[in-house]
OpenMM code with the backbone's topology and positions (N, CA, C; nanometers):
from openmm import Vec3, app, unit

residues = "MET ALA LYS PHE CYS THR SER CYS GLY SER PRO LEU GLU GLU THR SER LYS PHE CYS MET ARG CYS GLY THR PRO ALA GLU ALA PRO GLY GLY PRO ALA SER ALA PRO PRO PRO VAL ALA PRO ALA GLU GLY ALA VAL ALA ALA GLY ALA PRO PRO THR ALA LYS ALA GLY SER PRO VAL LEU LYS ILE VAL LEU ILE VAL VAL ALA VAL LEU ILE PHE LEU GLY VAL ILE GLY ILE GLY THR CYS VAL TYR GLY VAL TYR LYS VAL LYS GLN LYS PHE GLY GLY MET VAL GLU PRO GLY ARG THR THR SER SER GLY ARG GLY THR PRO GLU VAL HIS LEU GLU".split()
positions = [
    Vec3(-3.1668, 11.1103, 10.7536),
    Vec3(-3.1040, 10.9623, 10.6877),
    Vec3(-2.9710, 10.9502, 10.6909),
    Vec3(-2.9260, 10.8664, 10.7409),
    Vec3(-2.7754, 10.8447, 10.7912),
    Vec3(-2.7213, 10.7792, 10.6257),
    Vec3(-2.5557, 10.8824, 10.6400),
    Vec3(-2.5146, 10.8374, 10.4955),
    Vec3(-2.3680, 10.7724, 10.5015),
    Vec3(-2.3722, 10.6578, 10.4322),
    Vec3(-2.2376, 10.5565, 10.4238),
    Vec3(-2.1679, 10.5885, 10.2757),
    Vec3(-2.0500, 10.5530, 10.3581),
    Vec3(-1.9314, 10.5639, 10.2088),
    Vec3(-1.9423, 10.4323, 10.1298),
    Vec3(-1.9616, 10.4682, 9.9907),
    Vec3(-1.9762, 10.3607, 9.8911),
    Vec3(-1.8931, 10.2568, 9.8744),
    Vec3(-1.7549, 10.3044, 9.9382),
    Vec3(-1.6277, 10.2461, 9.8849),
    Vec3(-1.6315, 10.1300, 10.0036),
    Vec3(-1.6227, 10.2494, 10.1442),
    Vec3(-1.5807, 10.1715, 10.2796),
    Vec3(-1.6481, 10.1284, 10.3450),
    Vec3(-1.7971, 10.1901, 10.3379),
    Vec3(-1.8633, 10.1427, 10.4334),
    Vec3(-1.9378, 10.2112, 10.5324),
    Vec3(-1.8279, 10.3007, 10.5874),
    Vec3(-1.8072, 10.3585, 10.7086),
    Vec3(-1.9257, 10.4969, 10.7185),
    Vec3(-2.0164, 10.5137, 10.8446),
    Vec3(-2.0598, 10.6222, 10.8141),
    Vec3(-2.0283, 10.7210, 10.8061),
    Vec3(-2.1115, 10.8524, 10.7321),
    Vec3(-2.0744, 11.0077, 10.6850),
    Vec3(-2.1583, 11.1076, 10.7588),
    Vec3(-2.0837, 11.1830, 10.8154),
    Vec3(-2.1764, 11.2829, 10.8617),
    Vec3(-2.2444, 11.3592, 10.6950),
    Vec3(-2.3692, 11.4262, 10.7482),
    Vec3(-2.4528, 11.4525, 10.6647),
    Vec3(-2.3908, 11.5918, 10.5872),
    Vec3(-2.2744, 11.6491, 10.6295),
    Vec3(-2.2215, 11.7554, 10.5323),
    Vec3(-2.0631, 11.7178, 10.5190),
    Vec3(-2.0620, 11.6322, 10.5608),
    Vec3(-1.9331, 11.5607, 10.5079),
    Vec3(-1.9346, 11.5650, 10.3147),
    Vec3(-1.8239, 11.5712, 10.2622),
    Vec3(-1.7560, 11.5933, 10.1101),
    Vec3(-1.6951, 11.4716, 10.0732),
    Vec3(-1.6358, 11.4308, 10.1517),
    Vec3(-1.4979, 11.3028, 10.1746),
    Vec3(-1.5494, 11.2507, 10.2668),
    Vec3(-1.5183, 11.0794, 10.2669),
    Vec3(-1.5011, 11.0234, 10.3645),
    Vec3(-1.3587, 11.0206, 10.4079),
    Vec3(-1.4044, 11.0107, 10.5323),
    Vec3(-1.2608, 11.0219, 10.6577),
    Vec3(-1.2077, 10.9174, 10.6386),
    Vec3(-1.2468, 10.7954, 10.6222),
    Vec3(-1.1768, 10.6654, 10.6734),
    Vec3(-1.0930, 10.6487, 10.5121),
    Vec3(-1.1231, 10.7133, 10.4088),
    Vec3(-1.0710, 10.6146, 10.2667),
    Vec3(-1.0477, 10.7087, 10.2164),
    Vec3(-1.1743, 10.8436, 10.1891),
    Vec3(-1.0946, 10.9539, 10.1338),
    Vec3(-1.2298, 10.9956, 9.9788),
    Vec3(-1.2730, 10.8810, 9.9960),
    Vec3(-1.3508, 10.8862, 9.8474),
    Vec3(-1.4439, 11.0051, 9.8556),
    Vec3(-1.4997, 11.0303, 9.7240),
    Vec3(-1.5753, 11.1767, 9.7983),
    Vec3(-1.7330, 11.1225, 9.8142),
    Vec3(-1.7709, 11.2282, 9.8973),
    Vec3(-1.9492, 11.1135, 9.8823),
    Vec3(-2.0418, 11.2077, 9.8000),
    Vec3(-2.1193, 11.1180, 9.7973),
    Vec3(-2.2624, 11.1496, 9.7039),
    Vec3(-2.3241, 11.2729, 9.7348),
    Vec3(-2.3259, 11.3563, 9.6023),
    Vec3(-2.4546, 11.4589, 9.6355),
    Vec3(-2.5404, 11.4109, 9.6716),
    Vec3(-2.6206, 11.5656, 9.7546),
    Vec3(-2.7417, 11.5330, 9.7563),
    Vec3(-2.8580, 11.4603, 9.7338),
    Vec3(-2.8360, 11.5335, 9.5531),
    Vec3(-2.9342, 11.4500, 9.4572),
    Vec3(-2.9213, 11.3636, 9.3733),
    Vec3(-2.7820, 11.3031, 9.4146),
    Vec3(-2.7258, 11.2075, 9.3710),
    Vec3(-2.7924, 11.0725, 9.3890),
    Vec3(-2.7700, 10.9422, 9.3726),
    Vec3(-2.8424, 10.8075, 9.4088),
    Vec3(-2.8595, 10.8098, 9.5744),
    Vec3(-2.8957, 10.7165, 9.6394),
    Vec3(-2.9296, 10.6609, 9.7885),
    Vec3(-2.7647, 10.6050, 9.8260),
    Vec3(-2.7766, 10.6758, 9.9028),
    Vec3(-2.6181, 10.5821, 9.9622),
    Vec3(-2.6485, 10.4538, 10.0560),
    Vec3(-2.5734, 10.3626, 10.0229),
    Vec3(-2.5660, 10.2386, 10.0338),
    Vec3(-2.5990, 10.2096, 10.1796),
    Vec3(-2.5908, 10.0835, 10.2012),
    Vec3(-2.6158, 10.0946, 10.3011),
    Vec3(-2.4734, 9.9903, 10.3933),
    Vec3(-2.4476, 9.9599, 10.4981),
    Vec3(-2.3251, 9.9199, 10.5557),
    Vec3(-2.3186, 9.7951, 10.5075),
    Vec3(-2.2113, 9.7446, 10.4725),
    Vec3(-2.1706, 9.6069, 10.4019),
    Vec3(-2.1947, 9.5661, 10.5506),
    Vec3(-2.2294, 9.4002, 10.5241),
    Vec3(-2.2621, 9.2984, 10.6063),
    Vec3(-2.0866, 9.2678, 10.6840),
    Vec3(-2.0631, 9.2463, 10.7626),
    Vec3(-1.9560, 9.1806, 10.7967),
    Vec3(-1.9376, 9.0164, 10.8272),
    Vec3(-1.8552, 8.9558, 10.7353),
    Vec3(-1.8537, 8.8193, 10.7253),
    Vec3(-1.8827, 8.7253, 10.8452),
    Vec3(-1.9361, 8.6079, 10.8663),
    Vec3(-1.9600, 8.5485, 10.9244),
    Vec3(-1.7610, 8.4692, 11.0259),
    Vec3(-1.7733, 8.4314, 11.1427),
    Vec3(-1.6924, 8.4614, 11.1938),
    Vec3(-1.6014, 8.3571, 11.1314),
    Vec3(-1.4780, 8.3525, 11.1238),
    Vec3(-1.3929, 8.2252, 11.0265),
    Vec3(-1.3749, 8.2286, 10.8391),
    Vec3(-1.5004, 8.3319, 10.8276),
    Vec3(-1.5308, 8.3179, 10.6990),
    Vec3(-1.4291, 8.4515, 10.6307),
    Vec3(-1.3446, 8.4626, 10.5083),
    Vec3(-1.2621, 8.5002, 10.4449),
    Vec3(-1.3558, 8.6021, 10.3755),
    Vec3(-1.3132, 8.7461, 10.3514),
    Vec3(-1.4429, 8.8026, 10.2767),
    Vec3(-1.3718, 8.8256, 10.1501),
    Vec3(-1.4664, 8.8445, 10.0105),
    Vec3(-1.4117, 8.8389, 9.8583),
    Vec3(-1.2864, 8.9097, 9.8595),
    Vec3(-1.1792, 8.9190, 9.8046),
    Vec3(-1.0903, 9.0278, 9.7460),
    Vec3(-0.9849, 9.0544, 9.8979),
    Vec3(-1.0122, 9.0229, 10.0124),
    Vec3(-0.9306, 9.0106, 10.1202),
    Vec3(-0.8306, 8.9259, 10.1496),
    Vec3(-0.7126, 8.9718, 10.1007),
    Vec3(-0.5917, 8.8763, 10.1779),
    Vec3(-0.6393, 8.7671, 10.2413),
    Vec3(-0.5870, 8.6388, 10.2838),
    Vec3(-0.6234, 8.5862, 10.4091),
    Vec3(-0.4765, 8.6179, 10.5103),
    Vec3(-0.5261, 8.6291, 10.6199),
    Vec3(-0.4386, 8.6858, 10.6934),
    Vec3(-0.3495, 8.5397, 10.7953),
    Vec3(-0.2379, 8.5918, 10.8086),
    Vec3(-0.1506, 8.4488, 10.8459),
    Vec3(-0.1516, 8.4446, 11.0373),
    Vec3(-0.2028, 8.3432, 11.0780),
    Vec3(-0.1847, 8.3801, 11.2075),
    Vec3(-0.0252, 8.3120, 11.2697),
    Vec3(0.0189, 8.4310, 11.3137),
    Vec3(0.1392, 8.4571, 11.3739),
    Vec3(0.1735, 8.3715, 11.4911),
    Vec3(0.2442, 8.2769, 11.5053),
    Vec3(0.2422, 8.1988, 11.6627),
    Vec3(0.3279, 8.3075, 11.7213),
    Vec3(0.3442, 8.2734, 11.8617),
    Vec3(0.4358, 8.3592, 11.9764),
    Vec3(0.5215, 8.3296, 11.9947),
    Vec3(0.6212, 8.4469, 11.9601),
    Vec3(0.7813, 8.3863, 11.9451),
    Vec3(0.8245, 8.3785, 12.1124),
    Vec3(0.7271, 8.4318, 12.1670),
    Vec3(0.8000, 8.3050, 12.3151),
    Vec3(0.7606, 8.1856, 12.3095),
    Vec3(0.6603, 8.1278, 12.2830),
    Vec3(0.6302, 7.9827, 12.2590),
    Vec3(0.7289, 7.8795, 12.1766),
    Vec3(0.7802, 8.0022, 12.0934),
    Vec3(0.8975, 7.9217, 11.9704),
    Vec3(1.0255, 7.9159, 12.0693),
    Vec3(1.0274, 8.0289, 12.1435),
    Vec3(1.1909, 8.0251, 12.1795),
    Vec3(1.1729, 7.9151, 12.3028),
    Vec3(1.0770, 7.9254, 12.4328),
    Vec3(1.0656, 7.7940, 12.4882),
    Vec3(1.1062, 7.6507, 12.4177),
    Vec3(0.9875, 7.6591, 12.3225),
    Vec3(1.0181, 7.4672, 12.2006),
    Vec3(1.1746, 7.4612, 12.2126),
    Vec3(1.2130, 7.5971, 12.1682),
    Vec3(1.3842, 7.5808, 12.1119),
    Vec3(1.4526, 7.5457, 12.2357),
    Vec3(1.3989, 7.6144, 12.3353),
    Vec3(1.4954, 7.5705, 12.4927),
    Vec3(1.5087, 7.4444, 12.5491),
    Vec3(1.3830, 7.3869, 12.5494),
    Vec3(1.3473, 7.2699, 12.5693),
    Vec3(1.4483, 7.1633, 12.4441),
    Vec3(1.3851, 7.1631, 12.3359),
    Vec3(1.4669, 7.0973, 12.2735),
    Vec3(1.6145, 7.1042, 12.2794),
    Vec3(1.6987, 7.2117, 12.2866),
    Vec3(1.8087, 7.1951, 12.3267),
    Vec3(1.8409, 7.1556, 12.4596),
    Vec3(1.7472, 7.1477, 12.5586),
    Vec3(1.7527, 7.0627, 12.6544),
    Vec3(1.7596, 6.9217, 12.6873),
    Vec3(1.6483, 6.8651, 12.5750),
    Vec3(1.6453, 6.7405, 12.5718),
    Vec3(1.7616, 6.6758, 12.5012),
    Vec3(1.8407, 6.7300, 12.3883),
    Vec3(1.9709, 6.7241, 12.3450),
    Vec3(2.0343, 6.7216, 12.3654),
    Vec3(2.0959, 6.7336, 12.4811),
    Vec3(2.1996, 6.7717, 12.6358),
    Vec3(2.1688, 6.6315, 12.6562),
    Vec3(2.0497, 6.6559, 12.7334),
    Vec3(2.0713, 6.5190, 12.8118),
    Vec3(2.0973, 6.3979, 12.7803),
    Vec3(2.0388, 6.3949, 12.6303),
    Vec3(2.0954, 6.2315, 12.5631),
    Vec3(2.2330, 6.2448, 12.5010),
    Vec3(2.2843, 6.3285, 12.4769),
    Vec3(2.4576, 6.3446, 12.4532),
    Vec3(2.4990, 6.2930, 12.6082),
    Vec3(2.4845, 6.3633, 12.7544),
    Vec3(2.5022, 6.3507, 12.8679),
    Vec3(2.4762, 6.2143, 12.9143),
    Vec3(2.3621, 6.1137, 12.8684),
    Vec3(2.3375, 5.9966, 12.9208),
    Vec3(2.4392, 5.9399, 12.8311),
    Vec3(2.4413, 5.9465, 12.6812),
    Vec3(2.5261, 5.8471, 12.5794),
    Vec3(2.6835, 5.8823, 12.6469),
    Vec3(2.7326, 5.9621, 12.7307),
    Vec3(2.8859, 5.9584, 12.7557),
    Vec3(2.8772, 5.8991, 12.8703),
    Vec3(2.8331, 5.8888, 12.9361),
    Vec3(2.7950, 5.8472, 13.0827),
    Vec3(2.8037, 5.6370, 13.0439),
    Vec3(2.7001, 5.6622, 12.9463),
    Vec3(2.7273, 5.4863, 12.9680),
    Vec3(2.8404, 5.4791, 12.8592),
    Vec3(2.9025, 5.5252, 12.7262),
    Vec3(3.0278, 5.5001, 12.6796),
    Vec3(3.1470, 5.5145, 12.7716),
    Vec3(3.1292, 5.6207, 12.9227),
    Vec3(3.2595, 5.5885, 13.0459),
    Vec3(3.2251, 5.4592, 13.1415),
    Vec3(3.1206, 5.4163, 13.1248),
    Vec3(3.1187, 5.2985, 13.1840),
    Vec3(3.1421, 5.1736, 13.1148),
    Vec3(3.1032, 5.1985, 12.9799),
    Vec3(3.1884, 5.0717, 12.9448),
    Vec3(3.2979, 5.0621, 12.8940),
    Vec3(3.3717, 5.1889, 12.9441),
    Vec3(3.5478, 5.2333, 12.8982),
    Vec3(3.6205, 5.1822, 12.9999),
    Vec3(3.5448, 5.1597, 13.1310),
    Vec3(3.6056, 5.1716, 13.2664),
    Vec3(3.6017, 5.0225, 13.2364),
    Vec3(3.4358, 4.9548, 13.2310),
    Vec3(3.4861, 4.8220, 13.2256),
    Vec3(3.5350, 4.7369, 13.1401),
    Vec3(3.5821, 4.7780, 13.0363),
    Vec3(3.6511, 4.7555, 12.9542),
    Vec3(3.8395, 4.7436, 12.9951),
    Vec3(3.8497, 4.8937, 13.0467),
    Vec3(4.0202, 4.8633, 13.1293),
    Vec3(4.0478, 4.7843, 13.2215),
    Vec3(3.9233, 4.8042, 13.3155),
    Vec3(3.9482, 4.7142, 13.4669),
    Vec3(3.8820, 4.5607, 13.4367),
    Vec3(3.8101, 4.5392, 13.3284),
    Vec3(3.7683, 4.4239, 13.3910),
    Vec3(3.8764, 4.2938, 13.3286),
    Vec3(3.9676, 4.3221, 13.2560),
    Vec3(4.1000, 4.2301, 13.2574),
    Vec3(4.1637, 4.2021, 13.3792),
    Vec3(4.1658, 4.3231, 13.4507),
    Vec3(4.2307, 4.2887, 13.6038),
    Vec3(4.1992, 4.2198, 13.7225),
    Vec3(4.1020, 4.1791, 13.6933),
    Vec3(4.0030, 4.0485, 13.8173),
    Vec3(4.0614, 3.9087, 13.7010),
    Vec3(4.1441, 3.8556, 13.8525),
    Vec3(4.1718, 3.6672, 13.7807),
    Vec3(4.0416, 3.6185, 13.7730),
    Vec3(4.0373, 3.5384, 13.6291),
    Vec3(3.9407, 3.4847, 13.7043),
    Vec3(3.9336, 3.3439, 13.7777),
    Vec3(3.8170, 3.3041, 13.8477),
    Vec3(3.8289, 3.2032, 13.9838),
    Vec3(3.7214, 3.1256, 13.9264),
    Vec3(3.7254, 3.0249, 14.0583),
    Vec3(3.5865, 2.9287, 14.0095),
    Vec3(3.4832, 2.9038, 14.1389),
    Vec3(3.3723, 2.9246, 14.1041),
    Vec3(3.2855, 2.9679, 14.2569),
    Vec3(3.2040, 2.8283, 14.2445),
    Vec3(3.2359, 2.8220, 14.4112),
    Vec3(3.1596, 2.6921, 14.4387),
    Vec3(3.0677, 2.7194, 14.5600),
    Vec3(2.9367, 2.6675, 14.5809),
    Vec3(2.8956, 2.7241, 14.6861),
    Vec3(2.8442, 2.5432, 14.7073),
    Vec3(2.7868, 2.5678, 14.8839),
    Vec3(2.7703, 2.4825, 14.9646),
    Vec3(2.5935, 2.4584, 15.0024),
    Vec3(2.5485, 2.5495, 14.9161),
    Vec3(2.4000, 2.5897, 14.9038),
    Vec3(2.3780, 2.6441, 15.0438),
    Vec3(2.4140, 2.6781, 15.1513),
    Vec3(2.4369, 2.8097, 15.2809),
    Vec3(2.5426, 2.8964, 15.2535),
    Vec3(2.4828, 2.9807, 15.3057),
    Vec3(2.6242, 3.1149, 15.3444),
    Vec3(2.6461, 3.1715, 15.2140),
    Vec3(2.7626, 3.2329, 15.2319),
    Vec3(2.8387, 3.2958, 15.1235),
    Vec3(2.9194, 3.1701, 15.0099),
    Vec3(2.9249, 3.1952, 14.8780),
    Vec3(2.9370, 3.1340, 14.7777),
    Vec3(3.0987, 3.1639, 14.7932),
    Vec3(3.1940, 3.0107, 14.7840),
    Vec3(3.3738, 3.0479, 14.7820),
    Vec3(3.4224, 3.0870, 14.6536),
    Vec3(3.5022, 3.1343, 14.6359),
    Vec3(3.5947, 3.1627, 14.5127),
    Vec3(3.7348, 3.1157, 14.5205),
    Vec3(3.7766, 3.0144, 14.4606),
    Vec3(3.8967, 2.9396, 14.4468),
    Vec3(3.9621, 3.0095, 14.2761),
    Vec3(4.1079, 3.1082, 14.3431),
    Vec3(4.1595, 3.1547, 14.2611),
    Vec3(4.2627, 3.0300, 14.1817),
    Vec3(4.2799, 2.9583, 14.0745),
    Vec3(4.3970, 2.8747, 14.0312),
    Vec3(4.5037, 2.9550, 14.0039),
] * unit.nanometer
topology = app.Topology()
chain = topology.addChain("A")
for resn in residues:
    res = topology.addResidue(resn, chain)
    for name in ("N", "CA", "C"):
        topology.addAtom(name, app.Element.getBySymbol(name[0]), res)
């Protein structure tokens, strides 16, 4: 009959006096019957007394997400800078054009009359 450790449930050789896994003394041959191995908990279930295991995210995924966020941030800053530059150019050169009156006869190119 196979023997099992009463502490951790790992199989023991018939002649072993201690568990090779946890070090618990094996029961004497005249002692109580060996306990059957513990039943493994269902997938997703946490065994009683076992500390919950934290799922660590992949460090590569975190780095990729940080790089993408930085690129998006720099893109937004770049677009804002371009829009501001166009605004300043329009503001600077907008006053240089003389105001005029546009007339159109309905055909062809409209005429601009400066006053």
